[in-house]
Structures are given as C-alpha cells and as structure tokens.
VEXKOLTI-719711 format. One line per field, with one value per atom (N, C-alpha, C, O, CB): atom name; x, y, z; residue number from 1; residue in three letters. Coordinates in nm, 2 decimals, always signed. Atoms other than C-alpha are relative to their C-alpha. Glycine has a CB too. Layout:
% residues N
atomo [CA|...]
px [X|...]
py [Y|...]
pz [Z|...]
num [NUM|...]
residuo [ALA|...]
***
This chain:
% residues 98
atomo [N|CA|C|O|CB|N|CA|C|O|CB|N|CA|C|O|CB|N|CA|C|O|CB|N|CA|C|O|CB|N|CA|C|O|CB|N|CA|C|O|CB|N|CA|C|O|CB|N|CA|C|O|CB|N|CA|C|O|CB|N|CA|C|O|CB|N|CA|C|O|CB|N|CA|C|O|CB|N|CA|C|O|CB|N|CA|C|O|CB|N|CA|C|O|CB|N|CA|C|O|CB|N|CA|C|O|CB|N|CA|C|O|CB|N|CA|C|O|CB|N|CA|C|O|CB|N|CA|C|O|CB|N|CA|C|O|CB|N|CA|C|O|CB|N|CA|C|O|CB|N|CA|C|O|CB|N|CA|C|O|CB|N|CA|C|O|CB|N|CA|C|O|CB|N|CA|C|O|CB|N|CA|C|O|CB|N|CA|C|O|CB|N|CA|C|O|CB|N|CA|C|O|CB|N|CA|C|O|CB|N|CA|C|O|CB|N|CA|C|O|CB|N|CA|C|O|CB|N|CA|C|O|CB|N|CA|C|O|CB|N|CA|C|O|CB|N|CA|C|O|CB|N|CA|C|O|CB|N|CA|C|O|CB|N|CA|C|O|CB|N|CA|C|O|CB|N|CA|C|O|CB|N|CA|C|O|CB|N|CA|C|O|CB|N|CA|C|O|CB|N|CA|C|O|CB|N|CA|C|O|CB|N|CA|C|O|CB|N|CA|C|O|CB|N|CA|C|O|CB|N|CA|C|O|CB|N|CA|C|O|CB|N|CA|C|O|CB|N|CA|C|O|CB|N|CA|C|O|CB|N|CA|C|O|CB|N|CA|C|O|CB|N|CA|C|O|CB|N|CA|C|O|CB|N|CA|C|O|CB|N|CA|C|O|CB|N|CA|C|O|CB|N|CA|C|O|CB|N|CA|C|O|CB|N|CA|C|O|CB|N|CA|C|O|CB|N|CA|C|O|CB|N|CA|C|O|CB|N|CA|C|O|CB|N|CA|C|O|CB|N|CA|C|O|CB|N|CA|C|O|CB|N|CA|C|O|CB|N|CA|C|O|CB|N|CA|C|O|CB|N|CA|C|O|CB|N|CA|C|O|CB|N|CA|C|O|CB|N|CA|C|O|CB|N|CA|C|O|CB|N|CA|C|O|CB|N|CA|C|O|CB|N|CA|C|O|CB|N|CA|C|O|CB|N|CA|C|O|CB|N|CA|C|O|CB|N|CA|C|O|CB|N|CA|C|O|CB|N|CA|C|O|CB|N|CA|C|O|CB|N|CA|C|O|CB|N|CA|C|O|CB|N|CA|C|O|CB]
px [-0.11|-3.87|-0.06|+0.00|+0.06|+0.06|-4.11|-0.03|-0.02|-0.12|+0.04|-4.22|+0.13|+0.12|-0.06|-0.12|-3.86|+0.05|+0.09|+0.11|-0.04|-3.78|-0.09|-0.05|+0.00|+0.10|-4.10|+0.03|+0.02|-0.14|-0.03|-4.01|+0.13|+0.13|+0.02|-0.13|-3.65|-0.03|+0.02|+0.11|+0.03|-3.78|-0.08|-0.05|-0.08|+0.08|-4.04|+0.09|+0.07|-0.11|-0.09|-3.77|+0.09|+0.11|+0.08|-0.09|-3.53|-0.08|-0.03|+0.07|+0.08|-3.81|-0.04|-0.04|-0.12|+0.04|-3.93|+0.11|+0.10|-0.07|-0.12|-3.58|+0.04|+0.09|+0.12|-0.04|-3.52|-0.10|-0.06|+0.00|+0.10|-3.85|+0.01|-0.03|-0.14|-0.01|-3.78|+0.12|+0.13|+0.00|-0.12|-3.45|-0.04|-0.12|+0.10|+0.03|-3.47|+0.05|+0.15|+0.05|-0.05|-3.45|+0.13|+0.19|-0.11|-0.12|-3.17|+0.12|+0.22|-0.02|-0.11|-2.95|+0.13|+0.23|-0.04|-0.13|-2.70|+0.07|+0.19|-0.03|-0.06|-2.65|+0.05|+0.16|-0.11|-0.05|-2.62|+0.13|+0.22|-0.10|-0.13|-2.35|+0.11|+0.23|-0.02|-0.10|-2.16|+0.05|+0.16|-0.05|-0.03|-2.18|+0.09|+0.18|-0.12|-0.07|-2.05|+0.15|+0.24|-0.06|-0.13|-1.76|+0.08|+0.20|-0.01|-0.07|-1.67|+0.05|+0.16|-0.09|-0.03|-1.68|+0.12|+0.21|-0.12|-0.11|-1.46|+0.13|+0.24|-0.04|-0.12|-1.21|+0.06|+0.18|-0.03|-0.05|-1.18|+0.06|+0.17|-0.11|-0.05|-1.14|+0.13|+0.21|-0.11|-0.13|-0.86|+0.11|+0.22|-0.02|-0.10|-0.69|+0.02|+0.11|+0.13|-0.01|-0.75|-0.05|-0.02|-0.07|+0.05|-0.94|+0.04|+0.04|-0.15|-0.03|-0.83|-0.14|-0.24|+0.09|+0.13|-1.09|-0.06|-0.18|+0.03|+0.05|-1.11|-0.07|-0.17|+0.11|+0.06|-1.17|-0.14|-0.23|+0.09|+0.13|-1.44|-0.11|-0.22|+0.03|+0.10|-1.61|-0.05|-0.17|+0.07|+0.04|-1.62|-0.10|-0.20|+0.11|+0.08|-1.76|-0.13|-0.24|+0.07|+0.13|-2.02|-0.09|-0.21|+0.03|+0.08|-2.13|-0.06|-0.17|+0.09|+0.06|-2.17|-0.12|-0.22|+0.11|+0.11|-2.39|-0.12|-0.24|+0.04|+0.11|-2.60|-0.06|-0.19|+0.06|+0.05|-2.64|-0.09|-0.20|+0.11|+0.08|-2.77|-0.13|-0.23|+0.08|+0.12|-3.01|-0.10|-0.22|+0.04|+0.09|-3.15|-0.06|-0.18|+0.08|+0.05|-3.18|-0.11|-0.21|+0.11|+0.10|-3.37|-0.13|-0.24|+0.05|+0.12|-3.61|-0.08|-0.20|+0.04|+0.07|-3.68|-0.07|-0.18|+0.11|+0.06|-3.74|-0.13|-0.23|+0.10|+0.12|-3.99|-0.11|-0.22|+0.04|+0.09|-4.16|-0.14|-0.24|+0.06|+0.13|-4.44|-0.06|-0.17|+0.02|+0.06|-4.50|+0.05|+0.02|-0.14|-0.04|-4.35|+0.14|+0.18|-0.09|-0.13|-3.99|+0.00|-0.02|+0.11|+0.01|-3.98|+0.13|+0.23|-0.01|-0.12|-3.74|+0.12|+0.23|-0.04|-0.11|-3.53|+0.06|+0.19|-0.04|-0.05|-3.50|+0.08|+0.18|-0.12|-0.07|-3.40|+0.13|+0.23|-0.09|-0.13|-3.14|+0.10|+0.22|-0.03|-0.09|-3.00|+0.05|+0.17|-0.07|-0.04|-2.99|+0.10|+0.20|-0.13|-0.10|-2.82|+0.13|+0.24|-0.06|-0.13|-2.56|+0.07|+0.19|-0.03|-0.06|-2.50|+0.06|+0.17|-0.10|-0.06|-2.45|+0.12|+0.21|-0.11|-0.11|-2.22|+0.12|+0.23|-0.03|-0.12|-2.00|+0.05|+0.17|-0.05|-0.04|-2.00|+0.08|+0.17|-0.13|-0.07|-1.90|+0.14|+0.24|-0.08|-0.13|-1.61|+0.09|+0.21|-0.01|-0.07|-1.51|+0.05|+0.16|-0.08|-0.03|-1.51|+0.12|+0.22|-0.11|-0.11|-1.29|+0.13|+0.24|-0.04|-0.12|-1.05|+0.07|+0.19|-0.03|-0.05|-1.01|+0.06|+0.15|-0.10|-0.05|-0.96|+0.13|+0.21|-0.11|-0.12|-0.69|+0.11|+0.20|-0.04|-0.11|-0.49|+0.11|+0.10|-0.06|-0.11|-0.16|-0.01|+0.07|+0.12|+0.02|-0.30|-0.05|-0.13|-0.10|+0.05|-0.34|-0.02|+0.03|+0.11|+0.04|-0.47|+0.12|+0.11|-0.11]
py [-0.09|-0.76|+0.10|+0.12|+0.08|-0.09|-0.51|-0.08|-0.02|+0.06|+0.08|-0.79|-0.03|-0.02|-0.14|+0.02|-0.87|+0.12|+0.11|-0.05|-0.12|-0.51|+0.03|+0.08|+0.12|-0.03|-0.47|-0.10|-0.06|-0.02|+0.10|-0.79|+0.04|+0.03|-0.14|-0.05|-0.67|+0.12|+0.13|+0.02|-0.12|-0.33|-0.03|+0.02|+0.10|+0.04|-0.49|-0.07|-0.05|-0.09|+0.07|-0.72|+0.10|+0.09|-0.10|-0.10|-0.43|+0.09|+0.12|+0.09|-0.09|-0.21|-0.07|-0.02|+0.05|+0.08|-0.49|-0.03|-0.03|-0.13|+0.03|-0.57|+0.13|+0.12|-0.05|-0.13|-0.20|+0.02|+0.07|+0.11|-0.02|-0.19|-0.10|-0.07|+0.00|+0.11|-0.52|+0.01|-0.07|-0.13|-0.01|-0.40|+0.03|+0.12|+0.11|-0.02|-0.42|+0.14|+0.18|-0.11|-0.13|-0.09|+0.00|+0.10|+0.06|+0.01|-0.22|-0.04|-0.09|-0.10|+0.05|-0.30|+0.07|+0.01|+0.02|-0.07|-0.03|-0.05|-0.07|+0.15|+0.05|-0.15|-0.14|-0.18|+0.00|+0.14|-0.51|+0.01|-0.07|-0.08|-0.01|-0.40|+0.04|-0.01|+0.10|-0.05|-0.22|-0.11|-0.13|+0.12|+0.12|-0.53|-0.10|-0.15|-0.06|+0.09|-0.74|+0.06|-0.02|-0.02|-0.06|-0.49|-0.02|-0.04|+0.15|+0.03|-0.53|-0.14|-0.17|+0.04|+0.15|-0.91|-0.03|-0.11|-0.08|+0.02|-0.89|+0.05|-0.01|+0.06|-0.06|-0.67|-0.09|-0.10|+0.13|+0.10|-0.92|-0.12|-0.17|-0.04|+0.12|-1.21|+0.02|-0.07|-0.04|-0.03|-1.04|+0.05|+0.06|+0.10|-0.05|-0.91|+0.15|+0.20|-0.07|-0.14|-0.55|+0.07|+0.19|+0.05|-0.05|-0.50|-0.09|-0.21|+0.01|+0.07|-0.59|-0.04|+0.01|+0.08|+0.04|-0.76|+0.12|+0.14|-0.11|-0.11|-0.44|+0.10|+0.16|+0.07|-0.09|-0.22|-0.06|+0.02|+0.01|+0.06|-0.47|+0.01|+0.04|-0.15|-0.01|-0.46|+0.14|+0.16|-0.04|-0.14|-0.08|+0.03|+0.09|+0.09|-0.03|-0.07|-0.08|-0.02|-0.05|+0.07|-0.34|+0.07|+0.07|-0.15|-0.07|-0.15|+0.13|+0.16|+0.04|-0.12|+0.16|-0.04|+0.04|+0.07|+0.04|-0.03|-0.04|-0.01|-0.12|+0.03|-0.16|+0.13|+0.13|-0.08|-0.13|+0.20|+0.06|+0.11|+0.10|-0.05|+0.30|-0.08|-0.02|-0.01|+0.08|+0.01|+0.04|+0.05|-0.15|-0.04|+0.13|+0.14|+0.16|+0.02|-0.13|+0.49|-0.02|+0.05|+0.08|+0.03|+0.34|-0.05|-0.01|-0.10|+0.05|+0.15|+0.11|+0.12|-0.11|-0.12|+0.47|+0.09|+0.13|+0.08|-0.08|+0.66|-0.06|+0.01|+0.03|+0.07|+0.40|-0.03|-0.07|-0.14|+0.04|+0.36|+0.07|+0.01|+0.05|-0.07|+0.62|-0.04|+0.02|+0.15|+0.04|+0.46|+0.08|+0.04|+0.00|-0.09|+0.74|+0.04|+0.09|+0.12|-0.05|+0.82|+0.13|+0.14|-0.10|-0.13|+1.19|+0.03|-0.04|+0.11|-0.04|+1.37|+0.02|-0.01|+0.12|-0.03|+1.49|-0.13|-0.14|+0.09|+0.13|+1.14|-0.07|-0.13|-0.08|+0.07|+1.00|+0.06|+0.00|+0.00|-0.07|+1.27|-0.04|-0.06|+0.15|+0.03|+1.19|-0.15|-0.18|+0.01|+0.14|+0.81|-0.01|-0.08|-0.09|-0.01|+0.88|+0.05|+0.00|+0.08|-0.06|+1.10|-0.10|-0.11|+0.13|+0.10|+0.83|-0.12|-0.16|-0.06|+0.10|+0.57|+0.05|-0.03|-0.05|-0.06|+0.81|+0.00|-0.04|+0.14|+0.01|+0.84|-0.14|-0.16|+0.06|+0.14|+0.47|-0.05|-0.13|-0.09|+0.04|+0.41|+0.06|-0.01|+0.04|-0.06|+0.65|-0.07|-0.09|+0.15|+0.07|+0.48|-0.14|-0.18|-0.01|+0.13|+0.14|+0.02|-0.06|-0.07|-0.02|+0.27|+0.04|-0.02|+0.12|-0.05|+0.45|-0.11|-0.13|+0.12|+0.11|+0.15|-0.11|-0.18|-0.05|+0.10|-0.09|+0.04|-0.05|-0.03|-0.05|+0.13|+0.06|+0.12|+0.09|-0.05|+0.22|-0.11|-0.21|+0.03|+0.08|+0.06|-0.13|-0.21|+0.07|+0.12|-0.19|-0.12|-0.11|+0.04|+0.13|-0.55|-0.10|-0.08|-0.05|+0.10|-0.85|-0.09|-0.18|-0.09]
pz [-0.05|+8.84|+0.11|+0.21|-0.11|-0.10|+9.02|+0.13|+0.23|-0.06|-0.12|+9.25|+0.08|+0.21|-0.04|-0.07|+9.34|+0.08|+0.19|-0.10|-0.06|+9.41|+0.12|+0.23|-0.10|-0.11|+9.62|+0.12|+0.24|-0.05|-0.11|+9.82|+0.07|+0.20|-0.06|-0.07|+9.89|+0.08|+0.20|-0.11|-0.08|+10.00|+0.12|+0.23|-0.09|-0.12|+10.23|+0.10|+0.22|-0.05|-0.09|+10.38|+0.08|+0.20|-0.07|-0.06|+10.44|+0.10|+0.21|-0.10|-0.09|+10.59|+0.13|+0.23|-0.07|-0.12|+10.82|+0.09|+0.22|-0.04|-0.09|+10.95|+0.07|+0.18|-0.09|-0.07|+11.03|+0.11|+0.22|-0.10|-0.10|+11.22|+0.11|+0.23|-0.06|-0.10|+11.40|+0.09|+0.18|-0.07|-0.08|+11.55|+0.14|+0.17|-0.06|-0.14|+11.93|+0.05|+0.00|+0.09|-0.04|+12.11|+0.08|+0.10|+0.09|-0.08|+12.33|-0.08|-0.03|+0.11|+0.08|+12.03|+0.02|+0.02|-0.15|-0.02|+12.10|+0.13|+0.13|+0.01|-0.13|+12.46|-0.02|+0.04|+0.11|+0.03|+12.33|-0.07|-0.05|-0.07|+0.08|+12.08|+0.10|+0.08|-0.11|-0.09|+12.36|+0.09|+0.12|+0.08|-0.08|+12.58|-0.08|-0.02|+0.06|+0.09|+12.29|-0.02|-0.02|-0.14|+0.02|+12.24|+0.13|+0.12|-0.02|-0.12|+12.61|+0.01|+0.04|+0.12|-0.01|+12.59|-0.10|-0.07|-0.04|+0.10|+12.27|+0.05|+0.03|-0.13|-0.06|+12.45|+0.11|+0.11|+0.06|-0.10|+12.74|-0.07|-0.04|+0.09|+0.08|+12.49|-0.06|-0.07|-0.10|+0.07|+12.30|+0.10|+0.06|-0.11|-0.09|+12.61|+0.00|+0.07|-0.02|+0.01|+12.52|+0.13|+0.16|-0.12|-0.13|+12.85|+0.11|+0.10|-0.01|-0.12|+13.19|+0.07|+0.03|+0.10|-0.07|+13.43|+0.07|+0.07|+0.10|-0.07|+13.63|-0.10|-0.07|+0.08|+0.10|+13.32|-0.05|-0.06|-0.12|+0.04|+13.20|+0.10|+0.07|-0.04|-0.11|+13.54|+0.00|+0.02|+0.13|+0.00|+13.53|-0.11|-0.10|+0.01|+0.12|+13.18|+0.01|-0.03|-0.13|-0.02|+13.26|+0.10|+0.08|+0.04|-0.10|+13.57|-0.06|-0.03|+0.12|+0.07|+13.35|-0.09|-0.09|-0.09|+0.08|+13.11|+0.09|+0.05|-0.08|-0.09|+13.41|+0.05|+0.06|+0.12|-0.05|+13.53|-0.11|-0.08|+0.04|+0.11|+13.19|-0.01|-0.04|-0.14|+0.01|+13.19|+0.11|+0.09|+0.02|-0.11|+13.53|-0.04|-0.02|+0.13|+0.05|+13.38|-0.10|-0.10|-0.05|+0.10|+13.09|+0.06|+0.02|-0.10|-0.07|+13.32|+0.07|+0.07|+0.10|-0.06|+13.52|-0.10|-0.07|+0.08|+0.11|+13.20|-0.05|-0.08|-0.11|+0.05|+13.09|+0.10|+0.07|-0.06|-0.11|+13.43|-0.02|+0.02|+0.13|+0.01|+13.35|-0.14|-0.17|+0.01|+0.12|+13.01|-0.12|-0.24|+0.01|+0.11|+12.80|+0.02|+0.13|-0.01|-0.01|+12.73|-0.08|-0.20|-0.07|+0.06|+12.67|-0.08|-0.08|+0.11|+0.08|+12.43|+0.09|+0.05|-0.08|-0.09|+12.72|+0.06|+0.07|+0.11|-0.05|+12.87|-0.11|-0.08|+0.05|+0.11|+12.53|-0.02|-0.05|-0.13|+0.02|+12.49|+0.11|+0.08|+0.00|-0.11|+12.83|-0.01|+0.01|+0.14|+0.02|+12.76|-0.12|-0.11|-0.03|+0.12|+12.42|+0.04|+0.00|-0.11|-0.05|+12.59|+0.09|+0.08|+0.08|-0.09|+12.85|-0.08|-0.06|+0.10|+0.09|+12.57|-0.07|-0.10|-0.09|+0.07|+12.39|+0.09|+0.05|-0.04|-0.09|+12.70|+0.02|+0.02|+0.14|-0.02|+12.75|-0.12|-0.10|+0.03|+0.12|+12.39|+0.00|-0.03|-0.12|+0.00|+12.43|+0.10|+0.08|+0.04|-0.10|+12.75|-0.04|-0.01|+0.13|+0.05|+12.59|-0.10|-0.09|-0.08|+0.10|+12.30|+0.08|+0.05|-0.10|-0.07|+12.54|+0.08|+0.08|+0.09|-0.08|+12.77|-0.09|-0.05|+0.09|+0.08|+12.48|-0.07|-0.11|-0.11|+0.08|+12.32|+0.09|+0.04|-0.10|-0.08|+12.63|+0.01|-0.05|+0.14|-0.01|+12.72|+0.08|+0.08|+0.04|-0.09|+12.97|-0.07|-0.16|+0.12|+0.05|+12.88|+0.11|+0.22|-0.11|-0.09|+13.05|+0.03|+0.11|-0.04]
num [1|1|1|1|1|2|2|2|2|2|3|3|3|3|3|4|4|4|4|4|5|5|5|5|5|6|6|6|6|6|7|7|7|7|7|8|8|8|8|8|9|9|9|9|9|10|10|10|10|10|11|11|11|11|11|12|12|12|12|12|13|13|13|13|13|14|14|14|14|14|15|15|15|15|15|16|16|16|16|16|17|17|17|17|17|18|18|18|18|18|19|19|19|19|19|20|20|20|20|20|21|21|21|21|21|22|22|22|22|22|23|23|23|23|23|24|24|24|24|24|25|25|25|25|25|26|26|26|26|26|27|27|27|27|27|28|28|28|28|28|29|29|29|29|29|30|30|30|30|30|31|31|31|31|31|32|32|32|32|32|33|33|33|33|33|34|34|34|34|34|35|35|35|35|35|36|36|36|36|36|37|37|37|37|37|38|38|38|38|38|39|39|39|39|39|40|40|40|40|40|41|41|41|41|41|42|42|42|42|42|43|43|43|43|43|44|44|44|44|44|45|45|45|45|45|46|46|46|46|46|47|47|47|47|47|48|48|48|48|48|49|49|49|49|49|50|50|50|50|50|51|51|51|51|51|52|52|52|52|52|53|53|53|53|53|54|54|54|54|54|55|55|55|55|55|56|56|56|56|56|57|57|57|57|57|58|58|58|58|58|59|59|59|59|59|60|60|60|60|60|61|61|61|61|61|62|62|62|62|62|63|63|63|63|63|64|64|64|64|64|65|65|65|65|65|66|66|66|66|66|67|67|67|67|67|68|68|68|68|68|69|69|69|69|69|70|70|70|70|70|71|71|71|71|71|72|72|72|72|72|73|73|73|73|73|74|74|74|74|74|75|75|75|75|75|76|76|76|76|76|77|77|77|77|77|78|78|78|78|78|79|79|79|79|79|80|80|80|80|80|81|81|81|81|81|82|82|82|82|82|83|83|83|83|83|84|84|84|84|84|85|85|85|85|85|86|86|86|86|86|87|87|87|87|87|88|88|88|88|88|89|89|89|89|89|90|90|90|90|90|91|91|91|91|91|92|92|92|92|92|93|93|93|93|93|94|94|94|94|94|95|95|95|95|95|96|96|96|96|96|97|97|97|97|97|98|98|98|98|98]
residuo [MET|MET|MET|MET|MET|LYS|LYS|LYS|LYS|LYS|THR|THR|THR|THR|THR|LEU|LEU|LEU|LEU|LEU|ILE|ILE|ILE|ILE|ILE|ALA|ALA|ALA|ALA|ALA|LEU|LEU|LEU|LEU|LEU|ILE|ILE|ILE|ILE|ILE|THR|THR|THR|THR|THR|ALA|ALA|ALA|ALA|ALA|CYS|CYS|CYS|CYS|CYS|VAL|VAL|VAL|VAL|VAL|ALA|ALA|ALA|ALA|ALA|SER|SER|SER|SER|SER|SER|SER|SER|SER|SER|ALA|ALA|ALA|ALA|ALA|LEU|LEU|LEU|LEU|LEU|ALA|ALA|ALA|ALA|ALA|ALA|ALA|ALA|ALA|ALA|PRO|PRO|PRO|PRO|PRO|PRO|PRO|PRO|PRO|PRO|ALA|ALA|ALA|ALA|ALA|ALA|ALA|ALA|ALA|ALA|ARG|ARG|ARG|ARG|ARG|GLN|GLN|GLN|GLN|GLN|GLU|GLU|GLU|GLU|GLU|ARG|ARG|ARG|ARG|ARG|GLN|GLN|GLN|GLN|GLN|THR|THR|THR|THR|THR|ALA|ALA|ALA|ALA|ALA|ARG|ARG|ARG|ARG|ARG|ILE|ILE|ILE|ILE|ILE|ALA|ALA|ALA|ALA|ALA|GLN|GLN|GLN|GLN|GLN|GLY|GLY|GLY|GLY|GLY|VAL|VAL|VAL|VAL|VAL|ALA|ALA|ALA|ALA|ALA|THR|THR|THR|THR|THR|GLY|GLY|GLY|GLY|GLY|ALA|ALA|ALA|ALA|ALA|LEU|LEU|LEU|LEU|LEU|THR|THR|THR|THR|THR|LYS|LYS|LYS|LYS|LYS|LYS|LYS|LYS|LYS|LYS|GLU|GLU|GLU|GLU|GLU|ALA|ALA|ALA|ALA|ALA|ALA|ALA|ALA|ALA|ALA|LYS|LYS|LYS|LYS|LYS|LEU|LEU|LEU|LEU|LEU|THR|THR|THR|THR|THR|ALA|ALA|ALA|ALA|ALA|GLN|GLN|GLN|GLN|GLN|GLN|GLN|GLN|GLN|GLN|ALA|ALA|ALA|ALA|ALA|LYS|LYS|LYS|LYS|LYS|ILE|ILE|ILE|ILE|ILE|GLN|GLN|GLN|GLN|GLN|VAL|VAL|VAL|VAL|VAL|GLN|GLN|GLN|GLN|GLN|LYS|LYS|LYS|LYS|LYS|LYS|LYS|LYS|LYS|LYS|VAL|VAL|VAL|VAL|VAL|ALA|ALA|ALA|ALA|ALA|LYS|LYS|LYS|LYS|LYS|ALA|ALA|ALA|ALA|ALA|ASP|ASP|ASP|ASP|ASP|GLY|GLY|GLY|GLY|GLY|VAL|VAL|VAL|VAL|VAL|VAL|VAL|VAL|VAL|VAL|THR|THR|THR|THR|THR|ARG|ARG|ARG|ARG|ARG|GLY|GLY|GLY|GLY|GLY|GLU|GLU|GLU|GLU|GLU|LYS|LYS|LYS|LYS|LYS|ARG|ARG|ARG|ARG|ARG|ARG|ARG|ARG|ARG|ARG|LEU|LEU|LEU|LEU|LEU|ASP|ASP|ASP|ASP|ASP|ALA|ALA|ALA|ALA|ALA|ALA|ALA|ALA|ALA|ALA|GLN|GLN|GLN|GLN|GLN|ASP|ASP|ASP|ASP|ASP|ARG|ARG|ARG|ARG|ARG|ALA|ALA|ALA|ALA|ALA|SER|SER|SER|SER|SER|ARG|ARG|ARG|ARG|ARG|ASN|ASN|ASN|ASN|ASN|VAL|VAL|VAL|VAL|VAL|TYR|TYR|TYR|TYR|TYR|ARG|ARG|ARG|ARG|ARG|LYS|LYS|LYS|LYS|LYS|LYS|LYS|LYS|LYS|LYS|HIS|HIS|HIS|HIS|HIS|ASN|ASN|ASN|ASN|ASN|ALA|ALA|ALA|ALA|ALA|ARG|ARG|ARG|ARG|ARG|THR|THR|THR|THR|THR|ARG|ARG|ARG|ARG|ARG]
***
C-alpha cells in the first residue's frame, strides 16, 4: 500500500514538473481554434486573437534573450496572457457568429 501511494505521488509530481512552460499559450491557442470550429469566433476575431498570441510569444523570446526571465518580465507576460484570455472569452461570447 505504501509503495502504491509513493508511486502515485511520484507520478503526479513528475507530471507537474514536466508541464511545458508554454502550456498556457497552447491552451489559449486551442481555445481560439475551438471557437472557430464552433462558429463562436469570426475569422477576423480569430486573426486578431492569434496575432495577440504571436505578440506575447515575441515578448517571451525577448524576455528570455538574456538567459534569465526576471520577476518583472514574468509579471508582464502573465498580465499579457490575462488580457489575451479575457479577449478570447469576450470575443467568443459576443453576438457575432461566423
């Protein structure tokens, strides 16, 4: 029993550590694709949201360019992802359809 609990704990801990750092951006991109597939997003809305994600990716590369992402840079990247997430939600739930 103790071995089973230890094994499960190890699996959960390793999966949490193995999560890619770009997971949040990938989830947002998936949300955009899902919105296009269901018709909740127009092509123009999806293009704007995709461009916003690309801009965040560029900001992330600039932050990583010196080898260290500072606390302030991380805060700015998180804020940009927060804004992007709100934009995805708002555009998916507005009255426009494809």
